[in-house]
C-alpha positions as CSV (number, residue, x, y, z in Angstrom):
1,M,104.3,-0.2,-86.6
2,E,104.4,-3.8,-87.8
3,P,103.3,-6.6,-85.5
4,M,106.1,-8.6,-84.0
5,T,107.0,-11.8,-85.9
6,D,106.6,-15.2,-84.3
7,D,110.4,-15.5,-84.1
8,E,110.6,-12.2,-82.2
9,I,108.1,-13.4,-79.7
10,R,109.8,-16.8,-79.4
11,A,113.0,-14.8,-78.7
12,I,111.3,-13.2,-75.7
13,K,110.7,-16.6,-74.1
14,A,114.2,-17.9,-75.0
15,D,115.8,-14.8,-73.4
16,Y,113.7,-15.2,-70.3
17,D,114.5,-18.9,-70.0
18,A,118.2,-18.2,-70.3
19,D,118.1,-15.4,-67.8
20,L,116.1,-17.6,-65.4
21,D,118.5,-20.5,-65.7
22,K,121.5,-18.2,-65.0
23,A,119.8,-16.7,-61.9
24,M,118.9,-20.2,-60.6
25,Q,122.5,-21.3,-61.1
26,R,123.8,-18.2,-59.2
27,R,121.2,-18.8,-56.4
28,D,122.2,-22.5,-56.1
29,E,125.9,-21.7,-55.9
30,R,125.2,-19.1,-53.1
31,L,123.0,-21.5,-51.2
32,R,125.7,-24.2,-51.4
33,A,128.2,-21.7,-50.2
34,A,126.0,-20.9,-47.2
35,I,125.9,-24.7,-46.4
36,A,129.7,-24.9,-46.8
37,S,130.0,-22.0,-44.3
38,G,128.3,-24.0,-41.7
39,R,124.6,-23.0,-42.1
40,K,121.9,-25.8,-42.0
41,Q,119.3,-26.4,-44.6
42,A,116.7,-25.6,-42.1
43,D,118.3,-22.1,-41.7
44,L,118.0,-21.5,-45.4
45,V,114.3,-22.6,-45.4
46,R,113.5,-20.3,-42.4
47,I,115.4,-17.3,-43.7
48,T,114.4,-17.4,-47.4
49,E,110.9,-18.7,-46.7
50,W,111.3,-21.1,-49.6
51,S,109.9,-24.6,-49.2
52,R,112.2,-27.4,-48.0
53,E,111.8,-29.1,-51.4
54,A,112.9,-25.9,-53.2
55,V,116.0,-25.6,-51.1
56,R,116.7,-29.3,-51.4
57,Q,116.6,-29.1,-55.2
58,A,118.8,-25.9,-55.1
59,L,121.4,-27.7,-53.0
60,N,121.2,-30.9,-55.1
61,P,121.1,-30.4,-58.9
62,E,120.6,-34.2,-59.4
63,A,117.4,-34.0,-57.4
64,R,116.1,-31.1,-59.5
65,E,116.8,-33.0,-62.7
66,A,115.0,-36.1,-61.4
67,V,112.0,-33.9,-60.6
68,R,112.1,-32.4,-64.1
69,R,112.4,-35.8,-65.8
70,A,109.4,-37.1,-63.8
71,R,107.3,-34.0,-64.7
72,A,108.2,-34.4,-68.3
73,A,107.3,-38.1,-68.3
74,K,104.0,-37.4,-66.6
75,K,103.3,-34.6,-69.1
76,E,103.9,-37.0,-72.0
77,V,101.5,-39.6,-70.5
78,T,98.8,-37.1,-69.8
79,G,99.3,-35.3,-73.1
């Protein structure tokens, strides 16, 4: 058996990232539906046992993007 190529290994990561992104979108939609149904953010935190920040970002995609941009900028500065 031949070793996997670099491209085959990169495809593993790309597939994982795509699947993770889809799962996050589905989760976020379902959490927003829970809020629309009358549940509170505190309920979601208590029931899911996720942090308040994780739930806040799931409910507010703009907040998640702001955090991603800040992390990317920090990474560029620190190398």
